[in-house]
C-alpha positions, -999 to 999 in steps of 0.1 A, spaced: 844 -320 -494 868 -315 -523 886 -283 -530 866 -277 -562 834 -281 -543 845 -257 -516 857 -233 -543 823 -233 -560 805 -229 -527 828 -200 -517 823 -184 -551 785 -187 -549 784 -175 -513 806 -145 -521 784 -136 -551 753 -139 -530 768 -117 -503 778 -91 -529 742 -90 -542 730 -85 -506 755 -57 -499 745 -40 -531 708 -42 -522 717 -30 -487 734 1 -501 706 9 -525 679 4 -499 698 25 -474 701 53 -499 664 51 -509 654 53 -472 679 82 -466 664 102 -494 628 94 -485 619 74 -516 608 44 -494 597 47 -458 624 45 -431 605 22 -408 588 30 -375 606 50 -348 642 39 -344 638 7 -365 656 22 -395 687 -2 -395 665 -33 -390 641 -21 -416 669 -15 -442 684 -49 -436 650 -67 -438 641 -49 -471 676 -56 -485 671 -93 -476 637 -94 -493 650 -77 -524 683 -97 -526 667 -132 -523 648 -132 -556 677 -114 -573 701 -140 -562 677 -168 -573 675 -154 -608 710 -140 -613 730 -169 -597 710 -197 -614 740 -210 -634 764 -208 -604 739 -226 -582 734 -254 -608 772 -258 -611 777 -259 -574 749 -284 -570 764 -306 -596 798 -305 -579 782 -313 -546 764 -343 -561 797 -355 -576 814 -352 -542 786 -372 -525 789 -399 -552 827 -401 -546 822 -403 -509 796 -431 -514 821 -450 -536 849 -446 -510 825 -458 -483 814 -488 -504 851 -496 -511 859 -494 -474 830 -517 -466 840 -542 -492 875 -541 -478 861 -548 -444 839 -576 -458 871 -592 -472 882 -598 -436 848 -609 -424 844 -643 -441 868 -661 -417 846 -650 -388 814 -658 -407 827 -693 -415 836 -700 -379 800 -691 -369 783 -710 -397 786 -746 -383 770 -736 -350 738 -725 -368 714 -753 -378 703 -753 -414 665 -755 -420 653 -789 -429 682 -809 -415 662 -825 -388 678 -806 -359 654 -796 -332 
């Protein structure tokens, strides 16, 4: 992965984490002041985290649309470059293969030559 791809991924991940932490603080305050239920029994921390996850997911989807598209484009470009390098490496290996292929070719009978 190139540095620009990892930079875009790190930026997107950091922004997404920031949205989650913001939602976590807001949900925590809302449960503390009784605006939303605080869960059942001792489940308050789990409840707050789950509600924050549910709230932050659609917010991230909407608010980070541009960053996600840019990151996706960079990932696609990185994959394309990797495929090009792989194809170049394979063609380089194929350049050494013809000598071996030619040494094997005479031992194989061609169709229609009458060999049985």
